[in-house]
N, C-alpha and C positions, 0 to 999 in steps of 0.2 A: 535515480533515486525513486524511493517509494513514499508517497504521502501517507501520513498516519492521521486519520480523521476520527475524532472522538466527540463526545458530546460538548466539550469545551471549545472546539474550533470548527463545528459544522457550519456555522454562519460564513465561514470563508469558502466553503466548497458547495454552496447551495445548487449552483449549475451542475456541477460534477455528480453530486449525489442523485439529483433527479435523473441525470442520463444514466447512471449506474442502474438505478431501478428499472428504467425503460429497457435497458440492454438486458436485464435479468428476464424480463418479460419475453424479449425476442429469443433468447438463448434457451430458457428453461421451460416456458409455457408454450411458445410458438415452436421453436426448434426441437425440444424433446418431448413435448407433449404433456408436461406436468399439469395436472388437474388443480391449479392453483387460481385464486381470484386475482383479477387485475383491477388496481386502483383507478379512480377517474383520472388521474393524471398520466395514466398509462404505465405505471411501474408495478412491479411485483414485490410485495412485502409479506412478512410473516412476523409471528410473535417475537422473534429475536432481533427485529429492527426497532429497538428501543434505546433508551439512554445508556444502556450498558454495552451497546454494540461498538466495536471498533472496526473501521474499514480501511483496508490497505488498497490503495489506488496507484495505479501506474498510468501517467499521463503522457501524452503525445506533446510535441513542441508548441501546439496550438491549444493545449489544455483539454483535449478530448480524452475520455476514459477509455484506455486499451486493454487494461486487465483489471480485475477487482476481486476482493476476497473479503468475507466477514469473519471476524473472531470475537469470541466473548467468553467470559467464565462460565463454565458448564454448571457451576454450583446451584444457581437458580433456575435456569432453563437451558435446555439444548434440544436441537433436533433428534440427536442420537438417543438422548436420555429420556426425553418426554414424548416424542412421536414415534420412535422406532426402538424402543429399548431391547426388544427381542433379537436385535442384530448384533448387540454386545453381550447378551447373556448375563452370566452372573457378575460380570465385571461391572455392571451398571452402577452399583453403588459406589465405586471408585472414581467414576466420572465425576461424581458431584464433590469431590475434594476441591478445596480453595485453589490448589496449585495446577488445576487443568483447565485447557482452553478447548473449545470447540471451533474447528474452521468449517466454513461451508459457504456455499455459493460462489464458489471459486470458478472463474471463466476467463477466456481470452477472446476478444473479437476477431472474426475471420481475418480482417486485414492485418492483425498483429501475430498470426501464427506462422508467418514466413520463417524459413530457416535463419534468416539474419537476425530474427527476433529472439533467438535463444538466450542472448545475454539479459535481454529485457525481461523474459519470463523467469530466467534464474534469480534476477533482482527481487522479485516478488516473493519467491520461496525462501530466499536468504533473508529478506526482511522479516518474514513471520517468525523465523526461529531466533533472529537476532532480538526482535521485540520481546518475544517470549522470555528469553533469559533475561533481559533488561529488568522485566517486571516480576521475576521469580517465578515463572512458569516452568513446570517439570515435564508436562506431558501435553501433547496437542492431538485431539481425536477428531474424528469426523468419518463420514460415509463416502466412499468412492465409487464411481461406476466401475464395473469389472473390467472394461476395456481400456480404462485409464490407469489401473493399478501398475502394470508394467512401465509404460513411459513415466509415471510418476516417481517410481523406484529409481529410475535411471536419472532422474532430474538433479539428483545431489541430496536429497532427503534422506536421512536414516528412518525409513518406514517400515513398518510391519503390520501384518494382517492380525486383527484380534478378535475376529468372530467368523462365523460361517456365512458364506454368500447366500443371497436370497433375492426374492423380487419385492420391490417396495411399492409396486402399483404401476410405475412408469418405466420400469427397466430394472436390471439385475445390478445389486451393489454389495459392497462388504465393508464391515468396519475397520478402520485403520488407525494407527497411532504414529506420529511423528516425534522423534526424539528432540528435546530442547535442552541443550547443554552447551557450554562454551566451546567444547571440542568440535561438536557438530558444525557451529558457526564457522570456525577456522577451517574446518574441512571442506565446506562448501564454498568458502571464499577462495580456497587454493583451487577447487575443481573448476570454478567459473573464472579463475584470474581476476578477482575483484579484490581490491585493498579498500580499506576504509568502511565507514558505516553507510548503509543503504537506507537509513531512516530519515525522513524528513517531516518533522512535526512542527508546524507553524501555529503560534498562539496568538490569539487577539491581543493587540498591544505591541506585538514584536513589529520592528522596522519592516520585516519582509511581509508582514500582513497587508501592507499598503499596496502591494502589487499583486498581479495575478499569480496563482500557485504555480504555473509552469515557468513564469519569469523567475520566481524565487528560486526554483530548482536550477534554471540555467546559470542564474547568478553564483549559486554555491557550487555547482559544478565547474564554472570558470575559476573560482577562488580556489578550488582544489588543486589546480594545474599551474597556480602562480609560483614563482620562486619566491624565496623568503624576503627578498628586497621589495617585490611586488606586493606582497601581503602586508608588509609594514606600510608601504604607501597607501594601500586601500584602507587599512585601519585608521590611518592619519586623516584621510579625506572624509571617512565616515564619522569620526569624532568631530571634525571641523563643521560638517553639516549639521550634527547633532547640536552643537554649540550656537550655530547659527539659528536653528529652529527655536532653541531656548531663548535667545536674546532678541530675535527680530521677527520670529514667527513662522508659521508653516509655509506661507507664500514665498518668503525670501529663502527658506531651505529648498523648496521646489525650484526656484530660479537657480539656485546654486548647483543643483543635481543636473538641471539642463545644460548649464554650462560646462559641467564635467563631460556630460555626453558629447558635447558640441567639439570639446578639446580632443576627446578620443577619436571621434569621427574624423577631424581634420589630421590627427596623427596617422591614423589609418590610410588615409588618402595620400599623405606624403610618402608613406612607406611603399604604397603601391605604384607611385610614380617613378621610384629608383630602379 
């Protein structure tokens, strides 16, 4: 699943966001030679890293950022519209429509680029268009390094080039557009053999906000594979714990959760002995 991080829930991802900005320094400034300032905390930031930015994060089982992307409405500010408008030419005015997003700062850490990581990489791309459709976005624009155009087109996105290639100072790139529509979502799900939503947006106050983001993801993935009977059991346990918290307090609810964990652990041990 892909974690959706907005201004509303950034407090739940402080460690991951700092790691993301530092990874951007390694990938773009140190690795690709971008002439970008580096913050005192070691991260790379630009004007788009404001309250309007949404980050899509792919996390490892230990909560480390493996892949990331930033999206934002291009109507107020965008890299392609405000920094490099010549790459999109006459179409630059349409980029400022309210139903257009810009995607940028897309990267994958070296350890996450192995062949077995194809599915996880695909999840990030699928999550982008799924989230766009959910929020009424019709077009997703951005700038792509020339050497990445081919691989990205084969990734499952409906992508087209919308400008002439050129040099942006640190390399050669071209403006591209990704189609955002329900058919594109279903087409990519089929290509990647993925069913169900890839989006995970945890909000402050949600029960899942009380645990680490990667644990929340693992929990939801486990629930996905439960039988209907098991889901009913989990729902019943969750409601019971909520009632305990309401009547007896948080500590009593935590104790109940720990007891459930013990029972599950004991059950797993018994199964292993047979």
